[in-house]
C-alpha positions, 0 to 999 in steps of 0.5 A: 418797733414792738411786736404785737400778737393777735390771737387767730382763733379760739383753738390755737395760733396768733398773728404777729404784727410789726418787725422786719424779719429779714434783719437780725432780731434783738433779744427782747423780740426773740424772747417775745416770739418764743414766749408767744410760740409756747403760749399759742402753739402757732405763730403767723409772722406777716412778712415779705419774702425772705431768702433761704439764708434770711429764713435760716437766721430767723429760724434760730430764734426757735432752736436749731434748724436741721436737714430733712431726710429727702435730700432732693429738696434741699436748698443748694446754699442752705441745706437746712432749708427745703424748697417745697414746690407743690404746684400742679403742672398738669391735670393728672397731677391734681388728685381726684380724691384728696385722700390719695394725696399725702399732704391731705392726711393729718400729721405731725412732721417726721414722727418716724424719727427717734427725735422728731422736730419740735417745730416746723417753719413754713414760708410762702413764696408763691400761692395759688389764687384760691385753695391750698390752705394749711389746716391745724388741730390742737391735740393738747385741747383734744387731750384735755377734753378726754374723760378721766378713764380715757386719759388714764388708758391712753397714758399707758399706751405706746405707738409704732411710727413708720416712714410709711404705714398701710393705714395711710391711703397715700404713699410717701416720697420714695427713699434711697437705700441710705435714707431707708437705713436712716429711718427705722421704725420707732416707738413714741408714747401715745400721750406726749408730755411737752418738754418745755411747758409740761402740757400733755397732748395726743401724739398721733400721725395719720400718715405714720402711726402704724399700730399700738404696741401690744395690741392685735391689729383690729383692736389697735386700729379701733383705738387709732381710729377713735383718736383720729376722729377725736382730735380732728374735730372742728373745735380744735381746728384753725385753717390758715389762708396763705398770703405771700410772705407769711411765715408760720411756726408751729409746735409739732408736740401739740399740733397736727396739720394737713393741706387743702390740696384742692387748688388750681392747676398751673398756679404756683404753690411754693414754700420754704421749709425748715425743721427745728430741734433743741431750744437755743434760748 
């Protein structure tokens, strides 16, 4: 059966119809998926629930899956797959102020690494009856809309990314001593050139981008706040309402994302996740 791609929004993304993603894909389907991934920046594969091993096999279509920093979420048999359980078990688990939940902040995954993952794959196993959407913004479109003088200025800047920054209102998962050694502060260009398509995007992570290199704190924060407000406009945004079995693959080089953390208590919200590095095709 041939795969069909239907755009999800004007901002980004395509839905992929057809195919059995629990089975090995042929070369034609792999190329189709990868071409669509580069074109739309995000794919939603409509699927049944996959096992960690089946999801790992699918993930290799997009590159090499690798393990996350925090080990307590690794699947026992396939450590490259993490089990993310974001269920609210009791009333106090649900934040009264969404800003105090880390997942609510707009971010690109693992930008605190020297070589961040080029893509993330998230697969819904259990979802609540409402809420819990994952939201995405297109930072390539946001860059394209900048005036020429802003493009020139931002292209000259580098930013420090940390595992944690005081700019973020919520704290991340605590690291062990060995994990702290694995995650020193890193510097990335503020404008990132895509290593496969050559498009340019604003590379900013509200949870991790700490400061602009060479600027005092006040001026650095003004620059970062301006960027934050610009790239999260609704015209760059797509909100994904999850169905069980959905597999979302997105490009961290030109998208940011956040989670709507307003969903019911005691209703399971469980996803499988893996991070992708270099291209295998």
